[in-house]
C-alpha positions as CSV (number, residue, x, y, z in Angstrom):
1,M,4.6,-0.9,16.5
2,E,0.9,-1.2,17.4
3,R,1.3,1.6,20.0
4,Q,3.1,3.8,17.4
5,V,0.2,3.2,14.9
6,K,-2.3,4.2,17.5
7,N,-0.4,7.3,18.4
8,H,-0.4,8.4,14.8
9,R,-4.1,7.8,14.5
10,L,-4.9,9.6,17.7
11,L,-2.7,12.5,16.6
12,L,-4.6,12.9,13.4
13,A,-8.0,12.6,15.2
14,L,-6.8,15.2,17.8
15,A,-5.7,17.5,15.1
16,L,-9.0,17.4,13.3
17,A,-10.9,17.9,16.6
18,L,-8.8,21.0,17.3
19,L,-9.4,22.2,13.8
20,T,-13.2,22.0,14.5
21,V,-12.7,24.3,17.5
22,R,-10.4,26.6,15.6
23,C,-13.0,27.0,12.8
24,S,-15.8,27.9,15.2
25,D,-15.1,31.6,14.7
26,G,-16.2,31.3,11.0
27,R,-12.9,31.7,9.3
28,D,-12.6,29.9,6.0
29,L,-9.8,27.4,6.1
30,F,-11.0,25.3,3.1
31,S,-9.2,27.4,0.5
32,A,-5.7,27.0,2.0
33,G,-3.2,25.8,-0.6
34,L,-5.6,25.5,-3.5
35,G,-4.2,28.4,-5.5
36,E,-5.8,29.6,-8.7
37,W,-7.7,26.4,-9.3
38,G,-10.3,26.7,-6.6
39,A,-11.9,24.1,-4.4
40,D,-12.8,21.5,-7.1
41,V,-10.0,21.5,-9.7
42,M,-6.2,21.2,-9.5
43,T,-3.4,20.4,-11.9
44,P,-2.4,16.7,-11.9
45,E,1.0,17.6,-10.5
46,V,-0.5,19.5,-7.6
47,A,-3.1,16.8,-7.0
48,A,-0.3,14.2,-6.8
49,S,1.6,16.2,-4.3
50,H,-1.6,16.5,-2.1
51,T,-2.3,12.8,-2.0
52,L,-2.1,11.2,1.4
53,H,0.6,8.6,2.1
54,Q,0.5,5.5,4.1
55,D,2.3,6.0,7.4
56,A,5.7,4.2,7.8
57,S,4.2,2.2,10.6
58,A,1.0,1.2,8.7
59,P,0.4,-2.5,8.3
60,A,0.4,-4.1,4.9
61,L,-3.0,-4.6,3.1
62,E,-4.4,-8.1,2.6
63,T,-4.3,-7.5,-1.1
64,Y,-3.2,-4.8,-3.6
65,Q,-5.2,-6.0,-6.5
66,L,-8.7,-7.5,-6.7
67,S,-11.0,-8.6,-9.5
68,F,-14.7,-9.3,-9.4
69,W,-17.8,-9.6,-11.6
70,V,-20.7,-7.2,-11.5
71,S,-24.2,-7.7,-13.1
72,R,-26.9,-5.3,-13.7
73,N,-29.5,-6.1,-10.9
74,T,-27.1,-7.4,-8.2
75,P,-25.6,-5.0,-5.7
76,T,-21.8,-5.1,-5.2
77,D,-20.0,-4.6,-1.9
78,V,-16.2,-5.1,-2.0
79,R,-13.9,-4.5,0.9
80,V,-10.1,-4.5,1.5
81,D,-8.6,-4.5,5.0
82,Y,-5.2,-4.1,6.5
83,L,-3.5,-7.3,7.8
84,P,-4.4,-7.8,11.4
85,A,-1.9,-6.8,14.1
86,A,-0.8,-9.2,16.8
87,G,-3.8,-10.0,18.9
88,Q,-6.3,-8.8,16.4
89,R,-8.8,-11.2,14.7
90,E,-9.4,-8.8,11.9
91,G,-7.4,-5.9,10.4
92,D,-8.6,-2.3,10.2
93,R,-10.7,-1.4,7.2
94,F,-8.9,0.4,4.3
95,L,-11.4,0.4,1.4
96,Q,-15.0,-0.3,0.6
97,F,-16.5,-0.1,-2.9
98,Q,-20.2,-0.3,-3.4
99,I,-22.4,-0.4,-6.5
100,P,-26.2,-0.5,-5.9
101,A,-28.4,-2.7,-8.1
102,G,-28.9,-0.9,-11.4
103,G,-26.0,1.5,-10.7
104,I,-24.1,1.0,-14.0
105,A,-25.2,3.5,-16.6
106,Q,-22.9,2.5,-19.6
107,L,-20.3,0.0,-20.4
108,P,-17.0,1.2,-22.1
109,G,-18.1,2.2,-25.6
110,G,-21.4,3.5,-24.5
111,N,-23.6,0.4,-24.5
112,P,-25.9,-0.3,-21.6
113,L,-25.3,-3.4,-19.4
114,G,-27.9,-6.0,-20.4
115,R,-30.1,-8.0,-18.0
116,H,-28.0,-11.1,-18.3
117,D,-24.6,-9.3,-18.9
118,S,-21.8,-8.9,-16.5
119,V,-18.6,-7.0,-16.4
120,E,-15.3,-7.8,-14.7
121,I,-13.9,-5.0,-12.6
122,T,-10.3,-4.8,-11.4
123,L,-9.0,-2.4,-8.7
124,T,-5.3,-1.9,-8.1
125,I,-4.2,-0.2,-4.9
126,D,-1.0,1.9,-4.7
127,P,1.3,0.4,-2.0
128,S,2.4,3.7,-0.6
129,L,-0.4,6.2,-1.5
130,L,-4.0,6.3,-0.6
131,S,-4.9,5.8,-4.2
132,V,-6.7,3.1,-6.2
133,H,-7.0,2.5,-10.0
134,F,-10.2,1.1,-11.4
135,E,-10.7,-0.8,-14.7
136,P,-12.2,-1.0,-17.2
137,S,-11.9,2.7,-18.0
138,G,-15.0,4.1,-19.6
139,L,-17.4,2.4,-17.3
140,I,-20.0,5.0,-16.3
141,F,-22.2,5.0,-13.2
142,K,-25.6,6.5,-12.5
143,Q,-25.7,9.3,-10.1
144,G,-28.1,10.2,-7.2
145,R,-29.3,7.2,-5.2
146,S,-27.8,4.8,-7.7
147,A,-24.3,6.3,-7.5
148,A,-21.3,4.0,-6.9
149,N,-19.6,4.8,-3.5
150,L,-15.9,4.6,-2.7
151,T,-14.9,4.8,1.0
152,I,-11.2,5.0,2.0
153,W,-10.1,5.0,5.7
154,Y,-7.1,7.2,6.4
155,G,-6.4,6.4,10.0
156,H,-3.1,4.8,9.0
157,A,-2.1,7.8,6.9
158,D,1.0,9.9,7.6
159,P,-0.4,12.9,9.6
160,D,2.2,15.2,8.1
161,L,-0.1,16.0,5.2
162,N,2.2,18.5,3.5
163,S,5.4,16.5,4.0
164,D,7.3,19.3,5.6
165,G,8.7,17.2,8.4
166,V,6.4,18.4,11.2
167,V,2.7,18.0,12.2
168,D,1.5,21.4,13.0
169,D,-1.4,23.9,12.5
170,T,-1.0,23.7,8.7
171,D,-1.7,20.0,8.7
172,W,-4.8,20.6,10.9
173,Q,-6.1,23.0,8.3
174,L,-5.4,20.7,5.4
175,A,-7.1,17.8,7.1
176,S,-10.4,19.7,6.8
177,Q,-10.0,19.6,3.0
178,I,-9.6,15.8,2.7
179,S,-11.7,14.6,-0.3
180,I,-11.6,12.0,-3.1
181,W,-10.1,13.2,-6.3
182,F,-9.7,11.7,-9.8
183,E,-7.4,12.6,-12.7
184,G,-9.0,14.0,-15.9
185,K,-7.2,14.6,-19.2
186,H,-5.7,17.9,-18.2
187,R,-6.7,18.5,-14.5
188,A,-7.7,16.6,-11.4
189,R,-11.2,17.0,-10.1
190,R,-12.8,16.5,-6.7
191,V,-15.8,14.2,-6.6
192,R,-18.7,14.8,-4.3
193,S,-17.2,13.7,-1.0
194,E,-18.1,13.3,2.7
195,N,-15.2,13.6,5.1
196,D,-15.9,11.8,8.4
197,W,-12.9,12.8,10.5
198,Y,-14.3,11.1,13.7
199,R,-14.1,7.7,11.9
200,Q,-11.2,8.9,9.8
201,K,-12.7,8.0,6.5
202,V,-13.9,9.8,3.4
203,T,-16.6,8.7,0.9
204,G,-17.0,9.8,-2.6
205,K,-19.6,9.2,-5.3
206,L,-17.9,7.9,-8.5
207,P,-19.1,9.1,-11.9
208,H,-16.9,6.7,-13.8
209,F,-13.8,4.6,-13.6
210,S,-10.4,6.3,-13.3
211,E,-7.7,6.6,-10.7
212,Y,-9.0,7.9,-7.4
213,A,-7.0,9.3,-4.5
214,V,-7.5,10.7,-1.1
215,S,-6.1,14.2,-1.3
216,W,-6.5,17.6,0.3
């Protein structure tokens, strides 16, 4: 099983490397499959169909729900890993969530977080999708250097990104579009993201709490 997981991860990395070469002639591959909505907005239905899945051979996570307390002037760094495979001391990283000191702009309801106040945060990870739900809803973060960062590793994701049964050139193109998205009231929006295909991870700056997913 470990060899199969490594093969899937290497396949995705190779696909992205080949994509980099294929894009060297200047052709724009980033608009493929986005339709009328453009690069930053999709309908919730389309966004759901674009969300990456855990590969069938991916190990389980060490937890699928985690709660912790955050205060105003203390930075937060929360991580969730896959369970280690046989022979591993630690599992591969899946998620890292970071809030810098002073990063919370408003509590739910619009009040600021006081000097001696704290707020309990709960994150719930989908068992099959690269998706995580944050509570409490309505918690708003500062932007710029004080932005909250969510990083999700997709090395154990199914490389068949469009779920058509084959890993081909289309998947190579779609891999270049991997970003972090969240669902709004009537549409899904892409957050400012950095896709590091070499390390097979994507980092997004969160404006507020919602459900966030790795999608293309």
